[in-house]
C-alpha positions as CSV (number, residue, x, y, z in Angstrom):
1,M,0.0,0.0,0.1
2,I,1.4,3.3,-0.9
3,R,-0.9,5.3,1.4
4,Q,0.8,6.5,4.6
5,R,-2.2,7.5,6.7
6,R,-1.3,10.3,9.3
7,H,-4.4,9.5,11.4
8,P,-6.1,6.4,12.8
9,A,-9.7,7.8,12.4
10,A,-10.5,6.5,8.9
11,T,-13.9,4.8,8.7
12,Q,-14.9,1.8,6.8
13,R,-16.9,4.2,4.5
14,T,-13.9,6.1,3.7
15,V,-11.8,3.0,3.0
16,R,-14.4,1.5,0.8
17,L,-14.7,4.9,-1.1
18,E,-11.0,4.8,-1.7
19,A,-11.0,1.2,-3.0
20,F,-14.0,2.1,-5.3
21,T,-12.2,5.1,-6.6
22,D,-8.9,3.3,-7.2
23,G,-10.8,0.7,-9.2
24,V,-12.5,3.2,-11.4
25,F,-9.2,5.0,-12.2
26,A,-7.6,1.7,-13.0
27,I,-10.4,0.7,-15.4
28,A,-10.4,4.1,-17.2
29,A,-6.6,4.0,-17.7
30,T,-6.8,0.5,-19.0
31,L,-9.7,1.3,-21.4
32,L,-7.6,4.0,-23.0
33,V,-5.5,1.5,-24.8
34,L,-8.5,0.1,-26.7
35,D,-8.3,3.0,-29.4
36,L,-4.9,1.6,-30.1
37,T,-5.7,-2.1,-30.1
38,T,-8.8,-1.6,-32.4
39,H,-6.8,0.4,-35.0
40,T,-6.3,-1.3,-38.2
41,F,-3.4,-0.8,-40.6
42,G,-5.0,-2.3,-43.7
43,E,-2.7,-4.3,-45.9
44,V,0.9,-4.1,-44.9
45,S,3.5,-5.9,-47.0
46,S,6.8,-4.7,-45.7
47,N,8.6,-3.3,-42.7
48,G,8.7,0.0,-44.4
49,E,5.0,0.2,-44.7
50,L,4.5,-0.9,-41.1
51,W,6.8,1.8,-39.8
52,T,4.9,4.3,-42.0
53,A,1.5,3.0,-40.6
54,L,2.9,3.4,-37.1
55,L,4.1,6.8,-37.6
56,G,0.6,7.6,-38.9
57,M,-0.7,6.9,-35.5
58,G,1.4,9.6,-33.9
59,E,-1.6,11.7,-32.8
60,Q,-3.2,8.5,-31.4
61,F,-0.1,7.7,-29.3
62,F,0.3,11.3,-28.1
63,N,-3.2,11.6,-26.8
64,F,-3.0,8.1,-25.3
65,A,0.0,9.0,-23.4
66,L,-1.3,12.4,-22.5
67,S,-4.6,11.0,-21.1
68,F,-2.7,8.3,-19.2
69,V,-0.3,10.7,-17.5
70,L,-3.3,13.1,-16.6
71,L,-5.3,10.2,-15.2
72,C,-2.2,9.2,-13.1
73,L,-1.9,12.8,-11.8
74,L,-5.6,12.9,-10.9
75,W,-5.2,9.6,-9.1
76,M,-2.1,10.9,-7.2
77,V,-4.2,13.9,-6.2
78,H,-6.9,11.4,-4.9
79,V,-4.3,9.4,-2.9
80,Q,-2.9,12.6,-1.3
81,Q,-6.4,13.9,-0.5
82,F,-7.4,10.8,1.3
83,E,-4.1,10.6,3.3
84,H,-5.9,13.3,5.3
85,I,-9.5,12.8,4.9
86,A,-10.7,10.7,7.8
87,R,-14.3,10.6,7.3
88,A,-16.7,10.9,4.3
89,D,-20.3,12.2,4.5
90,A,-22.9,11.8,1.7
91,T,-21.9,15.1,0.0
92,L,-18.3,14.2,-0.2
93,I,-19.1,10.8,-1.6
94,W,-21.2,12.4,-4.3
95,L,-18.7,15.0,-5.3
96,N,-16.1,12.1,-5.6
97,N,-18.7,10.3,-7.8
98,A,-19.1,13.5,-9.8
99,R,-15.3,13.4,-10.4
100,L,-15.4,9.8,-11.3
101,L,-18.3,10.5,-13.9
102,F,-15.7,12.4,-15.9
103,V,-12.8,10.1,-15.1
104,V,-14.7,7.3,-16.9
105,L,-15.4,9.6,-19.8
106,V,-11.7,10.1,-20.5
107,P,-11.3,7.1,-22.8
108,F,-14.3,8.2,-24.9
109,A,-13.1,11.9,-24.9
110,T,-9.6,10.8,-25.9
111,G,-10.9,8.8,-28.9
112,L,-13.1,11.7,-30.1
113,T,-10.4,14.2,-29.8
114,T,-8.1,11.9,-31.7
115,E,-10.6,10.8,-34.5
116,Y,-12.3,14.2,-35.0
117,S,-9.6,16.9,-34.2
118,E,-10.5,18.8,-37.2
119,Y,-13.9,19.7,-35.5
120,F,-14.5,22.1,-32.7
121,A,-16.3,19.6,-30.6
122,G,-13.6,17.0,-31.1
123,R,-10.9,19.3,-30.0
124,M,-12.9,20.2,-27.0
125,A,-13.7,16.7,-25.7
126,M,-10.5,15.9,-23.8
127,P,-10.0,19.5,-22.3
128,V,-13.5,19.9,-21.0
129,T,-13.6,16.4,-19.6
130,F,-10.3,16.8,-17.7
131,F,-11.4,20.3,-16.7
132,L,-14.6,18.9,-15.0
133,A,-12.7,16.0,-13.4
134,I,-10.1,18.4,-11.9
135,L,-12.8,21.0,-10.8
136,F,-14.7,18.4,-8.9
137,S,-11.6,17.1,-7.3
138,W,-10.8,20.6,-6.0
139,V,-14.4,21.2,-5.0
140,Q,-14.3,17.9,-3.0
141,W,-11.3,19.2,-1.1
142,Q,-13.1,22.4,-0.4
143,W,-16.1,20.6,1.1
144,A,-13.6,18.6,3.3
145,V,-12.0,21.9,4.3
146,R,-15.4,23.3,5.2
147,R,-15.9,20.4,7.7
148,R,-12.2,20.2,8.7
149,D,-12.8,19.3,12.4
150,V,-14.5,16.1,11.3
151,M,-13.0,15.2,8.0
152,L,-9.4,16.6,8.3
153,P,-8.5,16.1,11.9
154,D,-4.8,15.9,11.3
155,L,-4.6,19.4,9.5
156,T,-4.5,22.8,10.8
157,A,-6.8,25.4,9.2
158,A,-3.9,27.0,7.3
159,D,-2.5,23.7,6.0
160,A,-5.9,22.6,4.8
161,V,-6.4,25.9,3.0
162,A,-2.8,25.9,1.5
163,Y,-3.4,22.3,0.0
164,G,-6.7,23.7,-1.5
165,R,-4.8,26.7,-2.9
166,G,-2.2,24.4,-4.5
167,S,-4.9,22.3,-6.1
168,L,-6.5,25.4,-7.5
169,S,-3.5,25.8,-9.8
170,A,-4.6,22.7,-11.7
171,V,-8.1,24.1,-12.0
172,L,-6.9,27.4,-13.5
173,I,-4.5,25.7,-15.8
174,A,-7.2,23.3,-17.0
175,A,-9.5,26.3,-17.8
176,V,-6.8,27.9,-19.9
177,V,-6.3,24.7,-21.7
178,V,-10.0,24.6,-22.5
179,V,-9.7,28.2,-23.9
180,L,-6.6,27.4,-26.1
181,S,-7.6,23.9,-27.4
182,P,-9.6,25.2,-30.3
183,W,-6.6,26.9,-31.7
184,I,-3.7,24.5,-30.8
185,G,-5.4,21.3,-29.8
186,S,-3.9,18.9,-27.3
187,A,-0.7,20.7,-27.3
188,A,-2.4,23.0,-24.9
189,F,-2.2,20.3,-22.2
190,L,1.6,21.1,-22.1
191,L,0.7,24.1,-19.9
192,F,0.3,21.6,-17.1
193,L,4.2,21.7,-17.0
194,L,3.6,25.1,-15.1
195,D,1.5,23.4,-12.4
196,G,4.4,23.0,-10.0
197,P,5.6,26.8,-10.3
198,L,2.0,28.0,-10.0
199,T,1.2,25.9,-7.0
200,R,4.1,27.4,-5.2
201,V,3.1,30.9,-6.2
202,L,-0.6,30.4,-4.9
203,R,0.5,28.7,-1.8
204,G,3.1,31.6,-1.2
205,K,0.2,34.0,-1.3
206,G,-1.1,32.5,1.9
207,D,2.0,32.8,3.9
């Protein structure tokens, strides 16, 4: 187990919620590969033709890797959150379910963006899906902060707010990605490389 709980107060409800969420993330990440495995090359009669066909899948490979990495980052945020969340009420559970709704849409959105990138709706599918998943992840933490005495017993108010302020950086970047995607496509996701510096800036504002 990679989780290192800092409190002994986790309830059975929270443990089951974590397990369910882990499973959904694992399934979504696995389903991403289906677009690659169902792709057909047609008739290939030489090594050169096979390499040409593989190179022609460049956009598919890029979007697959991009979605996989972003799903891993979302899952890591989930793990970090539940290192501190000791109890889950109905609202937090449904906020988590809302996040998972968009997580399970990631394979579909990735395929849509790859297949129909020449259309506006196609270019927007991945950015909007990830934006909403990230947004609900942040909202879920804000709800936990609101009930910090019960849900976050190992964090001070300042630390809880700082964590949320750091998570806000991903929301802001995801919003910019949505705005830029109609013009530069999936390349807009490279803005997430700025997440670390922006997180430090936002957390620094609270000091």
